[in-house]
N, C-alpha and C positions, 0 to 999 in steps of 0.2 A: 547586615546581620550583626548582632551584638557580639562583642568579644569580652573575654575576662581580663584583658590586659589592663594593668593599673594605670591610672592617669599620671602622666609625668609630673614631677614636682616642679614648682616654680623655682626660679633661680634664688630668690630670697629664702625659700624653704630649705634648699640644699645648703645654702650658707649657714643657716641656723643649725642644721644638723651637724655640720662640720665644726662650728663653734662650740656646740654642746659637747661633742665627743672630745675635742681638744681640751676644753675646760675640765671635763671629767678626769682625764689623765693627770692634769696638773693638780686638781683638788685632791684626788686620791693620793698622789705622791706626797702632798703636803700634810694632809689631815688624817690619812690612814684609811683602812677598809670600811670604816663606819661613817665616812664623809657624808654629810646631808645633801640631799638632792637640791634643796633650795639654794645652798651655797654654789653648787655647780651651775644652776640657772643664773644666779647673780653674776658669777665670774664670766659666763658666756654672754652676758648682756641681754638675756631674754627673760620673760616672765615664767614662773613655774608652770603656768597653764600651757605655754608653748612647749616646754620640755616634755610634759606629759602627752601633749598631742603627737609629738614625734616618737616618744618612748613611753609606752603605757605603764611600764614598771621598771624597777631597778635592774631586773634581769635583762630586759631588752636593751637598756643603755649599756650594760656591761658587755653584752654580745657585740654591740657596735664598737666598743672600745677595743675588745680583743681583735676584731676584724681589722681595725685601723693599725693596731700594734703589729699584727702579722704582715699587713700590706707594706708598712713603712720600714719595719725593722728586720723582719725575718725573711720575707719573700725575696728582697733584693740580695740578701746574703746567700740564699740558696742558688739564685741565678749566678752569682759570682763563683760559688763553690763548684757548680757544674762546669763553668767555663775555665776553671783552674786546670792546667795541664797535669798537675800532680793530684791524683785522686785522694790520697791520704791528707794532704794539706787542705784540699777543698772541703772534705768532710770535717776536719778539725775546725776550720774557720766558721763553718755553719754552726757547729755545736757551741763554739765560743760566742757567736753572735746571738744565738738563742738564749744562752744563759745570761748574757749581758742584758738582753731585753727583759728577761724574767726578773733580773735583779733590779733594773730600773723601774719595773712595773710591779714590784712584789706586793704592794698594797692592792693593786687592781686584781692580781691573781688570787689574793686572799679573799677579797670581796666576791670574786667570781666563784671561787670554791664554796664559800659560805652560802651563796645564792643558788648553788647547783647548776651553774652555767658551764662549768668545765665538763661537758658531756663527751661521750665517745666520738661523736661527730666532730666536735671542736678539736679534739686531739688528733683525729684521723687526718685532718687537713695538713697538719705539720708532719706527721709520721709518713703519710703517703708521699710527701715531697722529699723526705729523706731517703726513701727506698732507692731511687736511681743513684744517689751518691754512694750508698752502701754497696749496691750491686756493681757499680763501676770500680770501686775499690777491691771487691772480691775478684773481679775479672782481671784486675791488674796485679793481683797477688799481694796486696798490701793490707787487706782486711781478711781475717780468718773466714774460711768457706762455710763453717758450720753456724755462723751467725744467722739468725732468722728474725723476721719482723717483730715478733713478740719480745725477743731479746732486746731489740733496740728500744721498744717502748719502756721496758722496765729499766734499762740503763739510763734513759733520759729522765725517768722519774727519780732515780737515785741521784743523778746530777742536780736536778732541781731541788731535791730535798737538802742538798748541801747548803743551798742558799739560806735556808731557815736557821742554819747553825752559825752564821757569820754576819757581820755588818754588811749590808748590801753595797756599801761604798767600797768595800775591800775588793782587791783584784785576785784574791786567793783561789777563786773558782777555776782559773786557768791551770792551777796545779792539778786539779782533779780531772780536767779534760786531758791533760798530758798523761796522767796515770791510766786513764781509761784507754786512750789510743795505744799506749804500750801494751795493754792487756788484749787489744784486738789484733796485735801484730802476729801474723801466722808463724813467724820465726820462733816465738817463745810460747806458742799455744800448746796446752795440754788437751787431750781428748775430753770433751764434756761428758760428765757421767750420766746425765739424763736428758731426754728431750725437753724442750721448753714447755712448761705446763700452760694450760689455757688461761687467758686473762679473765679475771672476775669483774663483773660490772658492779660499780658502787651503788648503794641503795638509792641515792638521790637521782641517779641516772635512769 
């Protein structure tokens, strides 16, 4: 009986995909968000036809780059944060790791935003992973109880926006993580005046 399962890729195809994605991260870092695909193919040591066979357009390549970025930079930080016996320190370390990754890959994020790749689904992967860290901090009494998931999404957007106002090589982003975490401390919290408004979807999503 036939199945819809995709045929497994050969080992050389898997290696080509990995080389292309790695080269894309390097080329975007060096040349900026408008880096040409033919330079990415050249850096990966493959022909442009091979690149397009694996990634039919720029958006598909950028999605793969974001997946690798999350798997290598952010996912392990979340695991370490959850394992940290101090919930506040664990959440802080994850926010700092996420911002460091965003700073290192700021040209990739710009290209992804321009290509409409930063979808709600893409963001949800990160924010869903943050929920257990926030909940654990609330239960431990180190994160204010009235913080809701939509608040976290907006707060992270504010933190990421800070990156566009400074040299990505600067370490000043840690200053704003500290300010944020102090603002989430229940000891100094004032009652929030309104419930969190619903998030609006961007036109390209």
